[in-house]
C-alpha positions, 0 to 999 in steps of 0.5 A, spaced: 500 499 500 501 507 499 501 510 505 501 518 507 504 518 514 503 525 518 508 526 522 514 521 519 520 525 521 518 525 529 520 520 534 514 515 534 512 517 527 520 515 524 519 508 527 512 507 524 515 509 516 521 505 517 517 499 519 511 500 514 516 500 509 520 494 511 513 491 511 512 492 503 509 499 504 511 505 500 511 511 505 509 518 502 511 524 507 506 529 509 511 535 511 509 543 512 511 548 508 518 550 508 520 543 509 521 541 502 518 542 494 513 538 492 517 533 488 523 532 493 524 526 496 526 524 503 530 518 504 528 515 498 520 517 500 516 522 496 514 528 500 507 532 500 506 539 502 500 540 507 499 544 514 494 542 520 492 549 520 490 549 512 485 544 511 485 545 503 492 543 503 490 537 507 484 534 503 489 535 496 494 531 499 490 525 499 490 523 492 486 517 489 493 513 489 493 513 497 491 507 500 492 509 507 493 514 512 496 515 518 496 521 523 502 521 527 503 529 527 502 532 534 495 536 535 495 544 534 492 544 541 486 548 538 480 544 537 476 547 532 483 546 527 484 540 529 477 537 528 477 540 521 484 537 520 481 530 521 475 532 516 479 535 511 483 528 511 478 524 511 474 527 506 477 524 500 477 517 503 469 517 505 466 511 501 473 508 499 474 503 504 481 505 505 484 506 512 485 513 516 489 511 523 488 517 528 494 517 534 491 519 540 493 516 547 492 513 554 492 519 558 485 520 555 482 515 560 484 519 566 486 515 573 484 508 572 485 507 580 485 499 581 482 497 575 486 495 569 483 500 563 481 496 556 478 499 550 471 499 552 473 504 559 469 510 559 474 517 557 476 522 562 481 526 560 486 530 563 487 537 562 492 537 556 488 532 552 482 534 554 479 535 546 482 528 544 476 524 546 472 528 541 477 528 536 477 520 537 469 520 536 469 524 530 475 520 527 471 513 528 464 516 526 467 516 519 466 509 519 459 510 517 461 513 511 466 508 508 472 510 511 476 504 515 478 509 521 481 506 527 484 510 533 490 508 537 493 510 544 499 509 545 502 509 552 508 512 555 512 511 549 520 509 551 526 506 547 531 509 541 533 513 547 527 518 546 520 520 549 518 521 556 523 517 559 529 521 556 526 526 561 527 522 566 534 522 565 535 529 564 531 530 571 535 526 574 541 528 572 539 535 573 537 535 580 542 529 583 537 525 584 531 521 580 524 525 580 517 522 581 512 527 580 506 527 585 506 521 588 510 515 589 506 510 587 504 512 580 504 507 575 505 508 567 503 504 561 508 503 557 511 500 550 517 500 546 517 505 540 519 499 535 513 495 538 508 501 537 510 502 530 509 494 529 502 495 532 500 501 527 503 497 521 498 492 523 492 496 524 494 499 518 492 492 514 488 489 519 484 493 524 477 494 522 472 500 521 471 504 528 476 500 532 479 503 538 487 500 539 492 501 546 499 500 544 501 498 551 506 492 552 507 493 559 500 495 563 502 499 569 510 500 570 511 503 577 514 510 575 519 508 582 523 503 578 523 507 571 526 513 576 530 509 579 533 506 572 533 513 569 538 515 575 542 509 573 542 511 566 544 518 568 550 516 573 546 518 579 547 514 585 541 518 590 534 514 591 529 516 588 525 522 591 518 524 590 517 532 587 511 535 589 506 537 583 506 544 585 514 544 584 514 540 578 509 544 575 513 551 576 519 547 572 514 543 567 508 546 566 502 545 570 498 540 565 505 536 564 506 536 571 499 533 572 500 528 566 506 525 569 503 524 576 497 520 573 496 513 575 494 508 570 493 501 569 491 500 561 491 493 558 493 492 550 491 485 550 485 487 544 491 488 540 495 481 542 489 477 541 485 480 534 491 483 531 496 478 532 500 484 536 507 480 539 511 486 543 519 483 542 522 489 545 526 490 552 521 492 557 521 500 559 525 499 566 531 494 562 531 500 557 532 505 562 537 501 566 542 498 560 539 499 554 538 506 549 538 511 554 545 509 557 548 509 551 546 516 550 548 518 557 
């Protein structure tokens, strides 16, 4: 298939583009104006021009030769703009049965408490992702109009020395001790970026219209363990310490600090059972302690 990928140069997007290519698909990158000319090739890939704030450019990019579209670009943060972008991208797909995969995240579920949330759980988003459930519903509704639309909700992504775990390493180095935002008992759902990319490939090829998938290989990793491993990657010997939410908010911003303090347990079993997803990469603590993060410390 020819797959148009928004955000193909990003942390997750670059891994998804690589694995789509390895699976035999042809990736076409959608990039913002000024990044390249319309016909320029990027690493052998065709590039097209589009901007999330310009719906016309998005619709024009989804030509009949595009078999599937994966939206991995960061949202603009404006609800109306992000909704208009989804409408513009899906308009050429309506009635065709072609795939549209939208990237959301597990933060839309809010704090899960003692239960483990699967894809049927109600959303209760924290402020940083307040608009995401509405966008998810907008995407899934296109299934009734002949779009093979799916939503992927990744957990906390690690691997290749990037993502939020890289921030834990940076914070440990900066403060001289690993940091746990808010509460020592916080848990994060986690997934390696390579395993997540494999899930996207499977969703593009197999998922039915109107489906939601949790990109989670570890349902509830104690952040204390992640922080301790981040300290080892940073060469810091001190034990992890709790960072009061107000202090973390002053440095990181209130919405992001609240997200880091979110306690969740989230299941990714549906993708294993229905799509044959088999995560193979190292777990998050091992990756931080002795994998890609130590290599970059």
